[in-house]
C-alpha positions as CSV (number, residue, x, y, z in Angstrom):
1,M,14.6,11.9,4.0
2,S,15.2,9.9,7.0
3,I,14.4,6.1,7.4
4,D,11.6,6.9,9.7
5,T,9.6,8.9,7.3
6,A,10.2,6.8,4.2
7,L,9.0,3.8,6.8
8,N,5.8,5.7,8.0
9,K,5.5,6.8,4.2
10,T,5.1,3.3,3.5
11,K,3.1,2.3,6.1
12,A,0.6,4.5,5.3
13,I,0.6,4.1,1.7
14,L,-0.1,0.4,2.7
15,S,-2.7,1.2,4.8
16,Q,-4.7,3.0,2.3
17,R,-4.0,0.4,-0.3
18,G,-5.3,-2.3,1.9
19,Q,-8.4,-0.5,2.6
20,E,-8.9,0.0,-1.2
21,Y,-8.0,-3.3,-2.6
22,G,-8.5,-5.6,0.3
23,E,-5.7,-7.7,2.1
24,A,-2.4,-7.8,0.2
25,A,-2.3,-11.8,0.1
26,Q,-5.0,-12.6,-1.8
27,L,-4.3,-9.4,-4.2
28,F,-0.8,-10.7,-5.0
29,E,-2.5,-14.3,-5.3
30,Q,-4.6,-12.9,-7.7
31,I,-1.5,-10.8,-9.1
32,A,0.4,-13.9,-9.5
33,R,-1.9,-15.7,-11.5
34,R,-2.1,-13.2,-13.9
35,F,1.5,-12.8,-14.3
36,S,1.5,-16.8,-14.5
37,L,-0.7,-16.5,-17.8
38,V,1.4,-14.1,-19.3
39,I,5.0,-15.4,-18.7
40,G,3.9,-19.2,-19.3
41,R,5.2,-20.3,-16.0
42,E,3.5,-20.7,-13.1
43,I,4.9,-17.8,-10.1
44,N,3.7,-17.4,-6.6
45,S,2.1,-14.5,-4.7
46,Y,6.0,-13.7,-3.4
47,T,7.5,-13.5,-6.6
48,A,4.7,-11.5,-8.0
49,A,5.5,-8.9,-5.1
50,R,9.4,-9.2,-5.9
51,L,8.2,-8.5,-9.7
52,M,6.8,-5.5,-8.6
53,V,9.8,-4.5,-6.5
54,E,11.8,-4.8,-9.8
55,L,9.1,-2.6,-11.9
56,K,9.8,0.1,-9.3
57,L,13.7,-0.5,-9.2
58,A,14.0,-0.1,-12.9
59,R,11.9,3.4,-12.6
60,L,14.3,4.8,-10.1
61,D,17.1,3.6,-12.7
62,Q,15.6,6.7,-14.8
63,G,16.4,9.0,-12.1
64,Y,15.1,9.4,-8.3
65,K,11.8,9.9,-7.6
66,E,10.1,9.1,-3.9
67,D,7.3,7.9,-5.1
68,S,8.6,5.0,-7.0
69,L,11.1,4.5,-3.7
70,I,7.9,4.1,-1.5
71,D,6.5,2.0,-3.4
72,A,9.3,-0.5,-3.7
73,L,9.5,-0.4,0.0
74,G,5.8,-1.1,0.2
75,Y,6.1,-4.2,-2.5
76,M,9.5,-5.2,-0.6
77,S,7.1,-5.3,2.5
78,I,4.5,-7.2,1.2
79,A,7.2,-9.7,-0.2
80,A,8.8,-10.1,3.4
81,D,5.2,-10.9,4.5
82,L,4.5,-13.5,1.4
83,V,7.5,-15.3,1.6
84,D,6.3,-17.7,4.1
85,K,3.0,-18.2,2.5
């Protein structure tokens, strides 16, 4: 898969998920609150997105799946957007 193809697939999925779940910043604030309850330490939305990246990377450690790679790129993009918020 070319870089352009991977990025285009990622953008398409992010757009689709945005329509389904709403604004990523708001969703990841909620995810961060929930993760914080589980781990007993407050984290921010950026860290929540990073944890989702790690989940996808762990799945890739089990073998290549395009879906996991594209999802990891998506979560990294969300993390990049959230880092300064």
